[in-house]
N, CA, C and O atoms as a GROMACS GRO file, in nm:
protein
  172
    1ASP      N    1   7.505   0.892   9.682
    1ASP     CA    2   7.622   1.011   9.640
    1ASP      C    3   7.767   0.902   9.680
    1ASP      O    4   7.767   0.836   9.783
    2VAL      N    5   7.869   0.900   9.590
    2VAL     CA    6   7.998   0.866   9.605
    2VAL      C    7   8.105   0.989   9.602
    2VAL      O    8   8.101   1.082   9.521
    3ILE      N    9   8.194   0.972   9.698
    3ILE     CA   10   8.306   1.115   9.690
    3ILE      C   11   8.403   1.010   9.709
    3ILE      O   12   8.426   0.914   9.782
    4GLU      N   13   8.454   1.082   9.597
    4GLU     CA   14   8.624   1.004   9.527
    4GLU      C   15   8.692   1.170   9.602
    4GLU      O   16   8.648   1.284   9.587
    5VAL      N   17   8.824   1.114   9.689
    5VAL     CA   18   8.912   1.164   9.750
    5VAL      C   19   9.048   1.190   9.707
    5VAL      O   20   9.127   1.101   9.740
    6LEU      N   21   9.093   1.279   9.649
    6LEU     CA   22   9.258   1.186   9.641
    6LEU      C   23   9.374   1.295   9.687
    6LEU      O   24   9.364   1.417   9.676
    7GLY      N   25   9.478   1.227   9.738
    7GLY     CA   26   9.559   1.292   9.828
    7GLY      C   27   9.656   1.264   9.824
    7GLY      O   28   9.666   1.153   9.771
    8THR      N   29   9.803   1.333   9.870
    8THR     CA   30   9.914   1.279   9.840
    8THR      C   31   9.970   1.333  10.015
    8THR      O   32  10.090   1.356  10.020
    9HIS      N   33   9.901   1.350  10.133
    9HIS     CA   34   9.962   1.365  10.287
    9HIS      C   35   9.983   1.232  10.330
    9HIS      O   36  10.041   1.192  10.229
   10PRO      N   37   9.981   1.164  10.383
   10PRO     CA   38  10.008   1.059  10.448
   10PRO      C   39   9.952   1.041  10.591
   10PRO      O   40   9.924   0.940  10.656
   11ALA      N   41   9.946   1.178  10.619
   11ALA     CA   42   9.868   1.147  10.754
   11ALA      C   43   9.703   1.122  10.737
   11ALA      O   44   9.636   1.069  10.826
   12SER      N   45   9.650   1.166  10.617
   12SER     CA   46   9.555   1.247  10.631
   12SER      C   47   9.487   1.095  10.513
   12SER      O   48   9.375   1.126  10.471
   13LYS      N   49   9.521   0.991  10.475
   13LYS     CA   50   9.521   0.884  10.428
   13LYS      C   51   9.414   0.779  10.563
   13LYS      O   52   9.328   0.693  10.547
   14LYS      N   53   9.464   0.830  10.667
   14LYS     CA   54   9.434   0.771  10.788
   14LYS      C   55   9.320   0.793  10.843
   14LYS      O   56   9.222   0.724  10.874
   15GLU      N   57   9.375   1.000  10.857
   15GLU     CA   58   9.262   1.026  10.916
   15GLU      C   59   9.095   1.052  10.862
   15GLU      O   60   9.000   1.077  10.935
   16ILE      N   61   9.094   1.039  10.739
   16ILE     CA   62   8.980   1.059  10.662
   16ILE      C   63   8.889   0.936  10.691
   16ILE      O   64   8.768   0.938  10.713
   17PRO      N   65   8.988   0.806  10.686
   17PRO     CA   66   8.861   0.686  10.727
   17PRO      C   67   8.784   0.713  10.830
   17PRO      O   68   8.661   0.715  10.822
   18MET      N   69   8.885   0.747  10.988
   18MET     CA   70   8.856   0.784  11.075
   18MET      C   71   8.689   0.857  11.086
   18MET      O   72   8.583   0.803  11.119
   19ALA      N   73   8.725   1.030  11.034
   19ALA     CA   74   8.639   1.121  10.993
   19ALA      C   75   8.530   1.042  10.960
   19ALA      O   76   8.424   1.078  11.009
   20VAL      N   77   8.531   0.917  10.870
   20VAL     CA   78   8.444   0.886  10.778
   20VAL      C   79   8.350   0.795  10.861
   20VAL      O   80   8.247   0.749  10.813
   21GLU      N   81   8.397   0.768  11.002
   21GLU     CA   82   8.325   0.626  11.113
   21GLU      C   83   8.300   0.738  11.180
   21GLU      O   84   8.186   0.725  11.223
   22ALA      N   85   8.334   0.823  11.206
   22ALA     CA   86   8.295   0.913  11.303
   22ALA      C   87   8.108   1.005  11.261
   22ALA      O   88   8.006   1.003  11.329
   23LEU      N   89   8.134   1.071  11.128
   23LEU     CA   90   8.001   1.037  11.105
   23LEU      C   91   7.900   0.968  11.025
   23LEU      O   92   7.814   1.014  10.950
   24LYS      N   93   7.930   0.839  11.056
   24LYS     CA   94   7.823   0.753  11.004
   24LYS      C   95   7.828   0.750  10.939
   24LYS      O   96   7.732   0.678  10.913
   25LEU      N   97   7.919   0.798  10.759
   25LEU     CA   98   7.953   0.739  10.605
   25LEU      C   99   7.983   0.592  10.647
   25LEU      O  100   7.995   0.535  10.756
   26LYS      N  101   7.994   0.542  10.476
   26LYS     CA  102   8.013   0.422  10.448
   26LYS      C  103   8.150   0.417  10.374
   26LYS      O  104   8.121   0.422  10.254
   27LEU      N  105   8.270   0.410  10.385
   27LEU     CA  106   8.446   0.382  10.367
   27LEU      C  107   8.426   0.211  10.251
   27LEU      O  108   8.440   0.090  10.264
   28LEU      N  109   8.386   0.306  10.148
   28LEU     CA  110   8.444   0.223  10.031
   28LEU      C  111   8.543   0.126  10.002
   28LEU      O  112   8.546   0.003  10.014
   29SER      N  113   8.648   0.238   9.949
   29SER     CA  114   8.732   0.212   9.970
   29SER      C  115   8.876   0.299   9.998
   29SER      O  116   8.858   0.420   9.981
   30VAL      N  117   9.009   0.265  10.035
   30VAL     CA  118   9.117   0.309  10.061
   30VAL      C  119   9.247   0.232   9.947
   30VAL      O  120   9.293   0.118   9.949
   31GLU      N  121   9.277   0.357   9.849
   31GLU     CA  122   9.374   0.243   9.749
   31GLU      C  123   9.462   0.351   9.716
   31GLU      O  124   9.449   0.472   9.702
   32GLY      N  125   9.586   0.242   9.708
   32GLY     CA  126   9.692   0.334   9.668
   32GLY      C  127   9.800   0.379   9.822
   32GLY      O  128   9.765   0.375   9.939
   33ALA      N  129   9.961   0.427   9.755
   33ALA     CA  130  10.116   0.470   9.835
   33ALA      C  131  10.032   0.542   9.952
   33ALA      O  132   9.910   0.558   9.946
   34ASP      N  133  10.114   0.584  10.064
   34ASP     CA  134  10.090   0.666  10.149
   34ASP      C  135  10.094   0.827  10.097
   34ASP      O  136  10.065   0.932  10.155
   35THR      N  137  10.148   0.793   9.946
   35THR     CA  138  10.170   0.926   9.900
   35THR      C  139  10.094   0.979   9.737
   35THR      O  140  10.094   1.077   9.662
   36ASP      N  141  10.046   0.864   9.746
   36ASP     CA  142   9.914   0.909   9.606
   36ASP      C  143   9.817   0.766   9.606
   36ASP      O  144   9.838   0.648   9.579
   37TRP      N  145   9.672   0.864   9.664
   37TRP     CA  146   9.618   0.759   9.705
   37TRP      C  147   9.483   0.791   9.678
   37TRP      O  148   9.471   0.906   9.636
   38THR      N  149   9.371   0.724   9.688
   38THR     CA  150   9.218   0.739   9.689
   38THR      C  151   9.152   0.673   9.784
   38THR      O  152   9.175   0.560   9.828
   39ILE      N  153   9.054   0.765   9.819
   39ILE     CA  154   8.978   0.729   9.952
   39ILE      C  155   8.811   0.759   9.854
   39ILE      O  156   8.781   0.862   9.794
   40ARG      N  157   8.724   0.630   9.866
   40ARG     CA  158   8.596   0.643   9.809
   40ARG      C  159   8.526   0.660   9.936
   40ARG      O  160   8.574   0.603  10.034
   41ILE      N  161   8.412   0.736   9.949
   41ILE     CA  162   8.354   0.754  10.054
   41ILE      C  163   8.180   0.733   9.995
   41ILE      O  164   8.149   0.791   9.892
   42ARG      N  165   8.048   0.625  10.088
   42ARG     CA  166   7.924   0.710  10.030
   42ARG      C  167   7.872   0.749  10.170
   42ARG      O  168   7.896   0.708  10.284
   43ARG      N  169   7.765   0.876  10.101
   43ARG     CA  170   7.685   0.954  10.188
   43ARG      C  171   7.576   0.944  10.170
   43ARG      O  172   7.496   1.007  10.240
   0.00000   0.00000   0.00000
């Protein structure tokens, strides 16, 4: 499964990838500006 997270909160753009790593999931991409971003995760 691929999960796509869309967001606008600058801190979450950094915190979500840290949580992905802690959960041993695969971070596929982090794209966009700090106030308009997309994160893709494979679980």
